[in-house]
MMTF fields as JSON, N, C-alpha, C and O atoms, coordinates in Angstrom:
{
  "mmtfVersion": "1.0.0",
  "mmtfProducer": "UNKNOWN",
  "numBonds": 427,
  "numAtoms": 428,
  "numGroups": 107,
  "numChains": 1,
  "numModels": 1,
  "chainsPerModel": [1],
  "groupsPerChain": [107],
  "chainIdList": ["A"],
  "bondAtomList": [4, 2, 8, 6, 12, 10, 16, 14, 20, 18, 24, 22, 28, 26, 32, 30, 36, 34, 40, 38, 44, 42, 48, 46, 52, 50, 56, 54, 60, 58, 64, 62, 68, 66, 72, 70, 76, 74, 80, 78, 84, 82, 88, 86, 92, 90, 96, 94, 100, 98, 104, 102, 108, 106, 112, 110, 116, 114, 120, 118, 124, 122, 128, 126, 132, 130, 136, 134, 140, 138, 144, 142, 148, 146, 152, 150, 156, 154, 160, 158, 164, 162, 168, 166, 172, 170, 176, 174, 180, 178, 184, 182, 188, 186, 192, 190, 196, 194, 200, 198, 204, 202, 208, 206, 212, 210, 216, 214, 220, 218, 224, 222, 228, 226, 232, 230, 236, 234, 240, 238, 244, 242, 248, 246, 252, 250, 256, 254, 260, 258, 264, 262, 268, 266, 272, 270, 276, 274, 280, 278, 284, 282, 288, 286, 292, 290, 296, 294, 300, 298, 304, 302, 308, 306, 312, 310, 316, 314, 320, 318, 324, 322, 328, 326, 332, 330, 336, 334, 340, 338, 344, 342, 348, 346, 352, 350, 356, 354, 360, 358, 364, 362, 368, 366, 372, 370, 376, 374, 380, 378, 384, 382, 388, 386, 392, 390, 396, 394, 400, 398, 404, 402, 408, 406, 412, 410, 416, 414, 420, 418, 424, 422],
  "bondOrderList": [1, 1, 1, 1, 1, 1, 1, 1, 1, 1, 1, 1, 1, 1, 1, 1, 1, 1, 1, 1, 1, 1, 1, 1, 1, 1, 1, 1, 1, 1, 1, 1, 1, 1, 1, 1, 1, 1, 1, 1, 1, 1, 1, 1, 1, 1, 1, 1, 1, 1, 1, 1, 1, 1, 1, 1, 1, 1, 1, 1, 1, 1, 1, 1, 1, 1, 1, 1, 1, 1, 1, 1, 1, 1, 1, 1, 1, 1, 1, 1, 1, 1, 1, 1, 1, 1, 1, 1, 1, 1, 1, 1, 1, 1, 1, 1, 1, 1, 1, 1, 1, 1, 1, 1, 1, 1],
  "groupList": [{"groupName": "MET", "atomNameList": ["N", "CA", "C", "O"], "elementList": ["N", "C", "C", "O"], "formalChargeList": [0, 0, 0, 0], "bondAtomList": [1, 0, 2, 1, 3, 2], "bondOrderList": [1, 1, 2], "singleLetterCode": "M", "chemCompType": "L-PEPTIDE LINKING"}, {"groupName": "GLU", "atomNameList": ["N", "CA", "C", "O"], "elementList": ["N", "C", "C", "O"], "formalChargeList": [0, 0, 0, 0], "bondAtomList": [1, 0, 2, 1, 3, 2], "bondOrderList": [1, 1, 2], "singleLetterCode": "E", "chemCompType": "L-PEPTIDE LINKING"}, {"groupName": "GLY", "atomNameList": ["N", "CA", "C", "O"], "elementList": ["N", "C", "C", "O"], "formalChargeList": [0, 0, 0, 0], "bondAtomList": [1, 0, 2, 1, 3, 2], "bondOrderList": [1, 1, 2], "singleLetterCode": "G", "chemCompType": "PEPTIDE LINKING"}, {"groupName": "GLN", "atomNameList": ["N", "CA", "C", "O"], "elementList": ["N", "C", "C", "O"], "formalChargeList": [0, 0, 0, 0], "bondAtomList": [1, 0, 2, 1, 3, 2], "bondOrderList": [1, 1, 2], "singleLetterCode": "Q", "chemCompType": "L-PEPTIDE LINKING"}, {"groupName": "ARG", "atomNameList": ["N", "CA", "C", "O"], "elementList": ["N", "C", "C", "O"], "formalChargeList": [0, 0, 0, 0], "bondAtomList": [1, 0, 2, 1, 3, 2], "bondOrderList": [1, 1, 2], "singleLetterCode": "R", "chemCompType": "L-PEPTIDE LINKING"}, {"groupName": "ALA", "atomNameList": ["N", "CA", "C", "O"], "elementList": ["N", "C", "C", "O"], "formalChargeList": [0, 0, 0, 0], "bondAtomList": [1, 0, 2, 1, 3, 2], "bondOrderList": [1, 1, 2], "singleLetterCode": "A", "chemCompType": "L-PEPTIDE LINKING"}, {"groupName": "ASN", "atomNameList": ["N", "CA", "C", "O"], "elementList": ["N", "C", "C", "O"], "formalChargeList": [0, 0, 0, 0], "bondAtomList": [1, 0, 2, 1, 3, 2], "bondOrderList": [1, 1, 2], "singleLetterCode": "N", "chemCompType": "L-PEPTIDE LINKING"}, {"groupName": "SER", "atomNameList": ["N", "CA", "C", "O"], "elementList": ["N", "C", "C", "O"], "formalChargeList": [0, 0, 0, 0], "bondAtomList": [1, 0, 2, 1, 3, 2], "bondOrderList": [1, 1, 2], "singleLetterCode": "S", "chemCompType": "L-PEPTIDE LINKING"}, {"groupName": "ASP", "atomNameList": ["N", "CA", "C", "O"], "elementList": ["N", "C", "C", "O"], "formalChargeList": [0, 0, 0, 0], "bondAtomList": [1, 0, 2, 1, 3, 2], "bondOrderList": [1, 1, 2], "singleLetterCode": "D", "chemCompType": "L-PEPTIDE LINKING"}, {"groupName": "ILE", "atomNameList": ["N", "CA", "C", "O"], "elementList": ["N", "C", "C", "O"], "formalChargeList": [0, 0, 0, 0], "bondAtomList": [1, 0, 2, 1, 3, 2], "bondOrderList": [1, 1, 2], "singleLetterCode": "I", "chemCompType": "L-PEPTIDE LINKING"}, {"groupName": "HIS", "atomNameList": ["N", "CA", "C", "O"], "elementList": ["N", "C", "C", "O"], "formalChargeList": [0, 0, 0, 0], "bondAtomList": [1, 0, 2, 1, 3, 2], "bondOrderList": [1, 1, 2], "singleLetterCode": "H", "chemCompType": "L-PEPTIDE LINKING"}, {"groupName": "TYR", "atomNameList": ["N", "CA", "C", "O"], "elementList": ["N", "C", "C", "O"], "formalChargeList": [0, 0, 0, 0], "bondAtomList": [1, 0, 2, 1, 3, 2], "bondOrderList": [1, 1, 2], "singleLetterCode": "Y", "chemCompType": "L-PEPTIDE LINKING"}, {"groupName": "LEU", "atomNameList": ["N", "CA", "C", "O"], "elementList": ["N", "C", "C", "O"], "formalChargeList": [0, 0, 0, 0], "bondAtomList": [1, 0, 2, 1, 3, 2], "bondOrderList": [1, 1, 2], "singleLetterCode": "L", "chemCompType": "L-PEPTIDE LINKING"}, {"groupName": "PRO", "atomNameList": ["N", "CA", "C", "O"], "elementList": ["N", "C", "C", "O"], "formalChargeList": [0, 0, 0, 0], "bondAtomList": [1, 0, 2, 1, 3, 2], "bondOrderList": [1, 1, 2], "singleLetterCode": "P", "chemCompType": "L-PEPTIDE LINKING"}, {"groupName": "THR", "atomNameList": ["N", "CA", "C", "O"], "elementList": ["N", "C", "C", "O"], "formalChargeList": [0, 0, 0, 0], "bondAtomList": [1, 0, 2, 1, 3, 2], "bondOrderList": [1, 1, 2], "singleLetterCode": "T", "chemCompType": "L-PEPTIDE LINKING"}, {"groupName": "TRP", "atomNameList": ["N", "CA", "C", "O"], "elementList": ["N", "C", "C", "O"], "formalChargeList": [0, 0, 0, 0], "bondAtomList": [1, 0, 2, 1, 3, 2], "bondOrderList": [1, 1, 2], "singleLetterCode": "W", "chemCompType": "L-PEPTIDE LINKING"}, {"groupName": "VAL", "atomNameList": ["N", "CA", "C", "O"], "elementList": ["N", "C", "C", "O"], "formalChargeList": [0, 0, 0, 0], "bondAtomList": [1, 0, 2, 1, 3, 2], "bondOrderList": [1, 1, 2], "singleLetterCode": "V", "chemCompType": "L-PEPTIDE LINKING"}, {"groupName": "PHE", "atomNameList": ["N", "CA", "C", "O"], "elementList": ["N", "C", "C", "O"], "formalChargeList": [0, 0, 0, 0], "bondAtomList": [1, 0, 2, 1, 3, 2], "bondOrderList": [1, 1, 2], "singleLetterCode": "F", "chemCompType": "L-PEPTIDE LINKING"}, {"groupName": "LYS", "atomNameList": ["N", "CA", "C", "O"], "elementList": ["N", "C", "C", "O"], "formalChargeList": [0, 0, 0, 0], "bondAtomList": [1, 0, 2, 1, 3, 2], "bondOrderList": [1, 1, 2], "singleLetterCode": "K", "chemCompType": "L-PEPTIDE LINKING"}, {"groupName": "CYS", "atomNameList": ["N", "CA", "C", "O"], "elementList": ["N", "C", "C", "O"], "formalChargeList": [0, 0, 0, 0], "bondAtomList": [1, 0, 2, 1, 3, 2], "bondOrderList": [1, 1, 2], "singleLetterCode": "C", "chemCompType": "L-PEPTIDE LINKING"}],
  "groupTypeList": [0, 1, 2, 3, 4, 5, 6, 5, 7, 8, 9, 5, 4, 10, 2, 5, 4, 4, 11, 6, 12, 3, 3, 9, 13, 7, 6, 7, 10, 7, 2, 4, 6, 14, 8, 3, 15, 7, 16, 1, 1, 16, 12, 6, 15, 12, 3, 6, 11, 2, 16, 5, 3, 1, 7, 9, 16, 1, 12, 7, 3, 9, 17, 18, 3, 3, 1, 9, 10, 2, 19, 3, 12, 3, 12, 12, 6, 8, 5, 0, 12, 18, 1, 0, 2, 9, 14, 18, 18, 2, 16, 4, 9, 5, 9, 12, 5, 5, 9, 1, 7, 4, 14, 2, 5, 6, 7],
  "groupIdList": [1, 2, 3, 4, 5, 6, 7, 8, 9, 10, 11, 12, 13, 14, 15, 16, 17, 18, 19, 20, 21, 22, 23, 24, 25, 26, 27, 28, 29, 30, 31, 32, 33, 34, 35, 36, 37, 38, 39, 40, 41, 42, 43, 44, 45, 46, 47, 48, 49, 50, 51, 52, 53, 54, 55, 56, 57, 58, 59, 60, 61, 62, 63, 64, 65, 66, 67, 68, 69, 70, 71, 72, 73, 74, 75, 76, 77, 78, 79, 80, 81, 82, 83, 84, 85, 86, 87, 88, 89, 90, 91, 92, 93, 94, 95, 96, 97, 98, 99, 100, 101, 102, 103, 104, 105, 106, 107],
  "secStructList": [7, 6, 6, 1, 7, 7, 7, 2, 2, 2, 2, 2, 2, 2, 7, 4, 4, 4, 1, 7, 7, 7, 7, 7, 7, 4, 4, 4, 6, 6, 6, 7, 7, 4, 4, 4, 7, 7, 2, 2, 2, 2, 2, 2, 2, 2, 2, 2, 6, 6, 7, 7, 2, 2, 2, 2, 2, 2, 2, 2, 2, 2, 2, 2, 2, 2, 6, 7, 7, 4, 4, 4, 4, 4, 4, 7, 7, 2, 2, 2, 2, 2, 2, 6, 6, 7, 7, 7, 2, 2, 2, 2, 2, 2, 2, 2, 2, 2, 2, 2, 2, 2, 2, 7, 6, 6, 7],
  "xCoordList": [126.669, 125.37, 124.988, 124.017, 125.729, 125.444, 125.459, 126.4, 124.419, 124.35, 123.792, 123.612, 123.509, 122.996, 121.486, 120.923, 120.834, 119.377, 118.927, 119.445, 117.978, 117.493, 116.156, 115.359, 115.926, 114.584, 113.917, 114.564, 112.628, 111.864, 112.44, 112.477, 112.896, 113.423, 114.754, 115.032, 115.578, 116.829, 116.552, 117.201, 115.584, 115.238, 114.698, 115.047, 113.848, 113.29, 114.384, 114.33, 115.39, 116.478, 117.463, 117.909, 117.806, 118.913, 118.506, 119.308, 117.285, 116.827, 117.079, 118.115, 116.13, 116.183, 117.359, 117.873, 117.785, 118.843, 120.201, 121.103, 120.367, 121.628, 121.723, 122.773, 120.658, 120.642, 120.559, 119.943, 121.177, 121.077, 119.821, 119.837, 118.739, 117.465, 117.172, 116.026, 118.185, 117.974, 117.916, 117.298, 118.542, 118.592, 117.301, 116.969, 116.577, 115.351, 115.572, 115.8, 115.509, 115.734, 114.756, 113.557, 115.261, 114.41, 113.343, 112.286, 113.584, 112.577, 111.363, 110.35, 111.436, 110.303, 109.258, 108.132, 109.603, 108.625, 108.713, 108.072, 109.49, 109.574, 109.921, 109.529, 110.648, 111.068, 109.959, 110.174, 108.795, 107.66, 107.719, 108.32, 107.086, 106.962, 106.177, 105.225, 106.569, 105.916, 104.407, 103.651, 103.961, 102.529, 101.747, 100.527, 102.432, 101.767, 101.796, 101.244, 102.423, 102.554, 101.217, 100.349, 101.062, 99.902, 100.146, 101.237, 99.131, 99.284, 100.392, 101.205, 100.427, 101.442, 102.855, 103.787, 103.01, 104.324, 104.751, 105.926, 103.815, 104.118, 104.593, 105.586, 103.893, 104.256, 105.612, 106.407, 105.875, 107.183, 108.299, 109.348, 108.066, 109.056, 109.328, 110.485, 108.264, 108.443, 109.203, 110.05, 108.918, 109.616, 111.105, 111.939, 111.445, 112.85, 113.562, 114.792, 112.824, 113.411, 113.603, 114.104, 113.219, 113.469, 112.271, 112.428, 111.069, 109.888, 109.706, 109.694, 109.567, 109.509, 108.376, 107.314, 108.62, 107.642, 106.288, 105.248, 106.289, 105.016, 104.267, 103.036, 104.988, 104.357, 103.82, 102.773, 104.53, 104.076, 102.752, 101.878, 102.593, 101.333, 100.193, 99.134, 100.415, 99.419, 99.188, 98.047, 100.277, 100.162, 99.435, 98.699, 99.638, 98.987, 97.476, 96.805, 96.953, 95.507, 95.054, 94.056, 95.79, 95.424, 95.524, 94.594, 96.655, 96.848, 95.831, 95.359, 95.49, 94.476, 93.104, 92.371, 92.757, 91.467, 91.364, 90.316, 92.462, 92.462, 92.849, 92.841, 93.188, 93.567, 94.741, 94.672, 95.827, 97.027, 97.931, 98.638, 97.89, 98.727, 99.889, 99.976, 100.769, 101.924, 101.579, 102.293, 100.486, 100.141, 99.704, 99.685, 99.356, 98.982, 100.159, 100.035, 101.287, 102.416, 102.822, 102.93, 103.046, 103.563, 102.545, 102.898, 101.292, 100.255, 100.15, 99.546, 100.73, 100.628, 101.469, 102.55, 100.958, 101.725, 101.481, 100.689, 102.158, 102.081, 100.65, 100.218, 99.914, 98.539, 97.65, 96.814, 97.834, 97.046, 97.355, 96.448, 98.646, 99.032, 98.442, 97.954, 98.487, 97.918, 96.405, 95.853, 95.743, 94.292, 93.921, 92.859, 94.795, 94.56, 94.712, 94.337, 95.258, 95.404, 96.824, 97.047, 97.788, 99.195, 99.653, 100.048, 99.591, 99.79, 101.249, 101.605, 102.092, 103.494, 104.264, 104.363, 104.803, 105.535, 106.721, 106.969, 107.449, 108.606, 108.231, 108.971, 107.093, 106.628, 106.245, 106.564, 105.559, 105.192, 106.435, 106.484, 107.442, 108.698, 109.364, 109.838, 109.399, 110.031, 109.299, 109.932, 107.97, 107.177, 107.451, 107.697, 107.407, 107.609, 109.028, 109.225, 110.015, 111.398, 111.551, 112.219, 110.936, 110.993, 110.305, 110.812, 109.147, 108.411, 109.229, 109.331, 109.808, 110.612, 111.788, 112.096, 112.427, 113.582, 113.188, 113.957, 112.006, 111.559, 110.996, 111.277, 110.2, 109.477, 110.152, 109.846, 111.081, 111.705, 110.804, 111.056, 109.758, 108.826, 109.551, 110.463, 109.157, 109.731, 111.218, 111.907, 111.73, 113.171, 113.485, 114.643],
  "yCoordList": [58.885, 58.405, 58.804, 58.286, 59.701, 60.159, 58.974, 58.181, 58.85, 57.799, 56.501, 55.565, 56.409, 55.163, 55.238, 56.31, 54.101, 54.047, 54.159, 53.461, 55.023, 55.272, 54.593, 54.434, 54.194, 53.741, 54.827, 55.798, 54.668, 55.726, 56.081, 57.257, 55.08, 55.397, 56.136, 57.001, 55.812, 56.546, 57.998, 58.906, 58.209, 59.568, 60.332, 61.493, 59.681, 60.34, 60.717, 61.782, 59.832, 60.098, 61.133, 61.993, 61.063, 61.861, 62.974, 63.857, 62.935, 63.96, 63.547, 62.963, 63.853, 63.435, 64.043, 63.422, 65.213, 65.894, 65.201, 65.503, 64.27, 63.554, 62.396, 61.764, 62.112, 61.013, 61.552, 62.589, 60.848, 61.216, 60.552, 59.37, 61.312, 60.774, 61.153, 61.066, 61.568, 61.996, 60.82, 60.932, 59.71, 58.566, 57.767, 57.268, 57.639, 56.865, 55.696, 55.903, 54.474, 53.315, 53.298, 53.503, 53.057, 53.118, 52.044, 52.235, 50.918, 49.862, 50.222, 49.526, 51.286, 51.647, 52.463, 52.595, 53.01, 53.828, 53.696, 54.454, 52.751, 52.438, 53.633, 53.669, 54.613, 55.753, 56.743, 57.691, 56.536, 57.417, 58.657, 58.655, 59.714, 60.948, 60.659, 59.878, 61.28, 61.08, 61.276, 60.528, 62.256, 62.536, 61.367, 61.301, 60.452, 59.315, 58.053, 57.031, 58.097, 56.894, 56.417, 57.216, 55.109, 54.48, 54.433, 54.751, 54.039, 53.865, 52.852, 53.059, 51.761, 50.725, 51.251, 50.906, 52.088, 52.671, 53.617, 53.654, 54.373, 55.253, 54.422, 54.766, 53.334, 52.481, 51.802, 51.704, 51.335, 50.737, 51.748, 51.426, 52.962, 54.027, 54.321, 54.454, 54.423, 54.68, 53.543, 53.787, 52.319, 51.176, 51.233, 50.884, 51.668, 51.802, 52.883, 52.903, 53.77, 54.809, 54.348, 55.107, 53.123, 52.59, 52.611, 52.346, 52.916, 52.81, 51.324, 50.501, 50.986, 49.594, 48.832, 49.389, 47.549, 46.71, 46.699, 46.76, 46.621, 46.617, 47.928, 47.942, 49.025, 50.308, 50.347, 50.942, 49.717, 49.674, 48.924, 49.317, 47.857, 47.111, 48.024, 48.056, 48.764, 49.711, 50.844, 51.203, 51.396, 52.483, 52.036, 52.815, 50.795, 50.265, 50.386, 50.835, 49.99, 50.09, 51.548, 51.895, 52.39, 53.803, 54.506, 55.204, 54.326, 55.012, 54.543, 55.344, 53.253, 52.758, 53.332, 53.761, 53.341, 53.883, 55.371, 55.842, 56.101, 57.539, 57.908, 59.082, 56.892, 57.08, 58.052, 59.027, 57.757, 58.588, 58.077, 57.082, 58.769, 58.47, 59.461, 60.333, 59.316, 60.195, 61.671, 62.508, 61.993, 63.401, 64.059, 65.287, 63.272, 63.841, 63.973, 64.633, 63.364, 63.335, 64.714, 64.93, 65.641, 66.95, 67.753, 68.766, 67.32, 68.021, 67.553, 68.233, 66.402, 65.844, 66.634, 67.12, 66.754, 67.352, 66.524, 65.581, 66.873, 66.087, 65.98, 64.899, 67.083, 67.067, 66.139, 65.416, 66.163, 65.288, 63.819, 62.991, 63.503, 62.117, 61.64, 60.514, 62.491, 62.148, 61.956, 61.01, 62.845, 62.755, 61.471, 60.897, 61.025, 59.79, 58.552, 57.454, 58.716, 57.593, 57.101, 56.061, 57.834, 57.459, 58.111, 59.277, 57.341, 57.894, 57.929, 58.721, 57.092, 57.042, 58.209, 58.336, 59.051, 60.248, 59.883, 60.552, 58.828, 58.42, 58.047, 58.344, 57.402, 57.031, 58.284, 58.403, 59.218, 60.471, 61.248, 61.811, 61.288, 61.978, 61.336, 62.034, 60.014, 59.308, 59.602, 59.835, 59.59, 59.881, 61.3, 61.52, 62.248, 63.647, 63.907, 64.702, 63.25, 63.404, 62.856, 63.461, 61.724, 61.139, 62.04, 62.253, 62.565, 63.471, 64.721, 65.167, 65.284, 66.496, 66.255, 67.089, 65.117, 64.832, 64.612, 64.931, 64.072, 63.778, 65.009, 65.256, 65.776, 66.887, 68.232, 69.195, 68.302, 69.576, 70.448, 71.644, 69.86, 70.608, 71.135, 70.489, 72.296, 72.937, 73.212, 73.339, 73.306, 73.545, 75.009, 75.408],
  "zCoordList": [93.717, 93.351, 91.935, 91.382, 91.36, 90.001, 89.051, 89.06, 88.23, 87.244, 87.753, 86.974, 89.046, 89.581, 89.685, 89.907, 89.526, 89.574, 91.022, 91.893, 91.276, 92.628, 92.846, 91.922, 94.101, 94.426, 95.252, 95.646, 95.516, 96.183, 97.54, 97.903, 98.305, 99.631, 99.54, 100.37, 98.549, 98.349, 98.003, 98.522, 97.125, 96.734, 97.934, 98.144, 98.718, 99.896, 100.888, 101.504, 101.043, 101.999, 101.489, 102.249, 100.215, 99.697, 98.737, 98.432, 98.269, 97.326, 95.892, 95.574, 95.033, 93.637, 92.883, 91.953, 93.253, 92.5, 92.608, 91.827, 93.57, 93.694, 92.716, 92.611, 92.009, 91.055, 89.641, 89.395, 88.72, 87.313, 86.761, 86.417, 86.679, 86.228, 84.78, 84.34, 84.042, 82.666, 81.693, 80.635, 82.027, 81.128, 81.228, 82.303, 80.141, 80.111, 79.164, 77.972, 79.674, 78.81, 77.645, 77.834, 76.45, 75.265, 75.272, 74.672, 75.932, 75.936, 76.775, 76.71, 77.558, 78.403, 77.664, 78.144, 76.51, 75.804, 74.293, 73.566, 73.821, 72.394, 71.519, 70.352, 72.051, 71.268, 70.945, 70.189, 71.502, 71.223, 72.095, 73.169, 71.613, 72.368, 73.646, 73.627, 74.743, 76.036, 75.938, 76.557, 75.182, 75.059, 74.467, 74.616, 73.801, 73.16, 74.014, 73.607, 75.183, 76.008, 76.532, 76.886, 76.577, 77.204, 78.723, 79.196, 79.458, 80.908, 81.191, 82.092, 80.43, 80.64, 80.391, 81.118, 79.359, 79.081, 80.202, 80.565, 80.746, 81.878, 83.065, 83.706, 83.359, 84.492, 84.285, 85.22, 83.067, 82.762, 82.968, 83.525, 82.518, 82.661, 84.131, 84.531, 84.946, 86.376, 87.042, 87.902, 86.664, 87.232, 86.899, 87.734, 85.69, 85.311, 86.11, 86.157, 86.73, 87.576, 89.0, 89.83, 89.307, 90.638, 91.562, 92.754, 91.063, 91.912, 92.208, 91.293, 93.479, 93.921, 93.239, 92.963, 92.973, 92.28, 92.991, 92.336, 94.323, 95.04, 94.85, 94.865, 94.672, 94.389, 92.963, 92.71, 92.032, 90.642, 90.545, 89.773, 91.312, 91.308, 91.751, 91.124, 92.835, 93.337, 92.324, 92.032, 91.798, 90.823, 89.562, 88.957, 89.17, 87.984, 88.104, 87.175, 89.238, 89.459, 89.456, 88.824, 90.16, 90.272, 88.926, 88.522, 88.222, 86.944, 85.904, 85.098, 85.914, 84.969, 85.309, 84.418, 86.586, 87.011, 86.663, 86.222, 86.868, 86.629, 85.19, 84.82, 84.382, 82.976, 82.828, 82.079, 83.567, 83.507, 82.386, 82.54, 81.277, 80.117, 80.114, 80.978, 79.143, 79.042, 78.97, 79.522, 78.291, 78.125, 79.439, 79.529, 80.449, 81.737, 82.702, 83.734, 82.387, 83.33, 83.826, 85.033, 82.916, 83.322, 84.12, 84.723, 84.132, 84.886, 86.332, 87.161, 86.638, 87.989, 88.979, 88.648, 90.194, 91.288, 92.544, 92.527, 93.624, 94.852, 95.367, 95.767, 95.364, 95.864, 95.024, 95.566, 93.707, 92.837, 93.108, 93.202, 93.234, 93.502, 94.82, 94.917, 95.823, 97.129, 97.016, 97.578, 96.296, 96.088, 95.346, 95.585, 94.448, 93.696, 94.575, 94.164, 95.781, 96.7, 96.876, 97.495, 96.341, 96.509, 97.809, 97.831, 98.887, 100.227, 100.67, 101.543, 100.089, 100.506, 99.896, 98.676, 100.76, 100.33, 99.432, 98.43, 99.789, 98.988, 97.569, 96.631, 97.403, 96.068, 95.284, 94.101, 95.947, 95.268, 94.865, 93.771, 95.733, 95.418, 94.205, 93.309, 94.181, 93.059, 91.756, 90.726, 91.797, 90.595, 90.112, 88.926, 91.018, 90.631, 90.139, 89.22, 90.736, 90.272, 88.856, 88.017, 88.599, 87.258, 86.243, 85.142, 86.624, 85.721, 85.451, 84.308, 86.494, 86.328, 85.378, 84.526, 85.537, 84.691, 83.228, 82.321, 83.004, 81.641, 80.95, 79.778, 81.68, 81.051, 81.25, 80.547, 82.217, 82.529, 83.381, 83.531, 83.94, 84.786, 85.993, 86.51, 86.445, 87.631, 87.5, 88.512, 86.284, 86.098, 86.252, 86.131]
}
């Protein structure tokens, strides 16, 4: 599974560490520092990590309402995501795995 793109259910079943989540496609953030990402860039980046399209639609509304930009990514945790209304555990796991791989959080 190393090097293959994971979706939320794969991560939930097998764990994020079995996937190589270090590669971030350059088109998802235009080479900008994570702290400068807009909400749309954050959502594009998460989608490139395999978060399901139907979840991205839901996340789009939530992240825009909560104003989650790149600079807030490393501050998010499971409880915050749940409080924001992201109820699916697999989606929260996928988001946190992507954040961990990008920011080095919890390393």
